C-alpha positions in Angstrom: -2.8 22.7 17.4 -5.4 21.8 20.0 -4.5 19.2 22.5 -6.7 16.0 22.5 -8.7 16.4 25.7 -9.2 12.6 25.8 -5.5 11.7 25.7 -5.2 11.0 29.4 -8.2 8.7 29.2 -6.8 6.9 26.2 -3.5 6.4 28.0 -5.2 5.1 31.1 -7.3 2.7 28.9 -4.2 1.3 27.2 -2.4 0.9 30.5 -5.3 -1.0 31.9 -5.6 -3.2 28.8 -1.8 -3.9 28.9 -2.1 -4.8 32.7 -5.0 -7.2 32.0 -3.2 -8.9 29.1 0.1 -9.3 31.0 -1.8 -10.7 33.9 -3.6 -13.1 31.6 -0.3 -14.3 30.1 1.2 -14.7 33.6 -1.9 -16.7 34.8 -1.8 -19.0 31.7 1.9 -19.6 32.5 1.3 -20.4 36.2 -2.3 -21.6 36.5 -3.2 -22.8 33.0 -5.8 -21.6 30.6 -8.7 -23.8 31.8 -8.2 -23.1 35.5 -7.8 -19.3 35.1 -10.8 -17.2 35.9 -12.0 -13.6 35.3 -11.7 -13.0 39.0 -8.1 -14.1 39.0 -7.4 -11.9 36.0 -8.8 -8.9 37.8 -6.8 -9.7 40.9 -3.5 -10.2 39.2 -3.9 -7.2 36.9 -4.8 -5.1 39.9 -8.0 -3.8 38.3 -11.6 -4.1 39.7 -13.9 -6.7 38.3 -16.1 -4.0 36.9 -13.1 -2.5 35.1 -12.2 -5.9 33.7 -15.8 -6.4 32.4 -15.8 -2.9 31.0 -12.9 -4.0 28.8 -13.8 -7.7 28.1 -17.1 -9.5 28.3 -15.6 -12.9 29.2 -12.4 -15.0 29.5 -12.6 -15.9 25.8 -12.5 -12.3 24.8 -9.5 -11.6 27.0 -7.7 -14.6 25.5 -8.6 -13.4 22.0 -7.2 -9.9 22.8 -4.0 -11.5 24.2 -3.5 -13.5 21.0 -4.0 -10.3 18.9 -1.6 -8.5 21.0 1.1 -11.3 20.8 0.7 -11.5 17.0 1.0 -7.7 16.7 4.1 -7.9 18.9 5.7 -10.6 16.6 5.0 -8.4 13.6 6.7 -5.4 15.3 9.7 -7.6 16.1 9.9 -8.7 12.5 9.6 -5.1 11.3 12.4 -3.9 13.5 14.8 -6.7 12.4 17.6 -5.7 10.0 16.8 -8.6 7.6 14.6 -11.5 6.9 16.8 -14.1 8.7 17.0 -11.9 11.8 13.2 -11.4 11.8 12.6 -15.1 11.6 15.1 -15.9 14.2 13.8 -13.3 16.7 10.2 -14.4 16.2 11.2 -18.0 16.6 13.1 -17.3 19.9 10.0 -15.4 21.2 7.7 -18.3 20.5 10.0 -21.0 21.7 10.7 -19.2 25.0 7.2 -18.1 25.7 6.2 -19.4 29.2 2.4 -19.2 28.5 2.8 -21.4 25.5 5.0 -23.8 27.5 2.3 -24.1 30.1 -0.3 -24.7 27.5 1.8 -27.5 25.9 1.7 -29.3 29.1 -1.6 -28.3 30.7 -3.9 -27.4 27.9 -2.5 -29.1 24.7 -6.0 -29.5 23.2 -6.8 -25.7 23.5 -3.4 -24.9 22.0 -3.9 -27.3 19.1 -7.3 -25.9 18.3 -6.0 -22.3 18.4 -3.0 -23.1 16.1 -5.2 -25.0 13.6 -7.8 -22.2 13.3 -6.1 -20.7 10.4 -9.4 -19.6 8.7 -9.9 -17.2 11.6 -9.6 -13.5 10.7 -6.8 -13.1 13.2 -4.7 -15.8 11.4 -5.5 -14.2 8.1 -4.4 -10.8 9.3 -1.1 -12.3 10.6 -0.6 -14.1 7.3 -1.0 -10.9 5.4 1.4 -9.0 7.6 4.0 -11.8 7.3 3.6 -11.8 3.5 4.1 -8.1 3.4 7.1 -8.3 5.6 8.8 -11.4 4.2 7.3 -12.0 0.8 4.5 -14.4 0.0 6.5 -17.7 -0.1 8.7 -16.8 2.9 5.6 -15.5 4.9 3.7 -18.8 4.4 6.7 -20.9 5.1 7.6 -18.8 8.2 4.0 -19.1 9.6 4.1 -22.9 9.3 7.5 -23.0 10.9 6.5 -20.8 13.8 3.3 -22.7 14.4 5.4 -25.8 14.7 7.5 -24.1 17.4 4.4 -23.3 19.5 4.0 -27.1 19.9 7.7 -28.0 19.7 10.0 -25.2 20.8 13.6 -25.1 19.5 16.9 -23.7 20.9 18.3 -20.3 19.9 20.9 -22.0 17.9 18.3 -24.0 16.1 16.3 -20.8 15.5 19.3 -19.2 13.8 20.1 -22.2 11.6 16.5 -22.8 10.6 15.8 -19.1 9.9 18.9 -19.1 7.6 17.6 -22.2 5.9 14.1 -20.8 5.4 15.6 -17.6 3.9 17.9 -19.6 1.6 15.1 -21.9 0.5 12.7 -19.1 -0.2 15.3 -17.2 -2.3 15.7 -20.2 -4.7 
C-alpha cells in the first residue's frame, strides 16, 4: 500500500488549526470576543499572521471554525458515553464549565445570545441531526434546548446529573 505523500502536510495543517482554535478559545476567555483581534490570535497560537490568514480569512471565520470544532467535540463526547444519561451529563458539564462561554456571558452576552438563537444556521442543523441520531429525535431536541440554556445559565455537576436523568426519563415515557 503506498504511503500518502501529503500525510505530513495534513498533520501540520491540523496541528496549526488546533493551535489557532485553542488560542481563540483562550483569548475569548481572557480578553473577550469583541476585544480579540487576528493579531492576538496569531500571537497566542504562535503562528505567523500569514499562516493565520492562510487558514482563516477573518475573525468571524475563526470563531465559526471554533464553534464547529466545539460542537463536534460534544458529539464525540456523547458518542463515547456508555448511555444517554451519561452522554447528556458529560455534555452538560462541558458546557457549564467552559471558560470561554463564561467570559461571553459576562463580557459579550449579546453575541452569545445571537449565536445561541441562530438555530436555522447550517451548523445548528448539523448538530441537531447528530444529536437526534445519538439520542433519538425527542431526546435530541430536548437535549439541545437544555444545553443551550446552560450556555447562558450554567449548572453544577450534581444538577447536570439529576437533570440528565430527568430528561432521559421524560423522553422514555
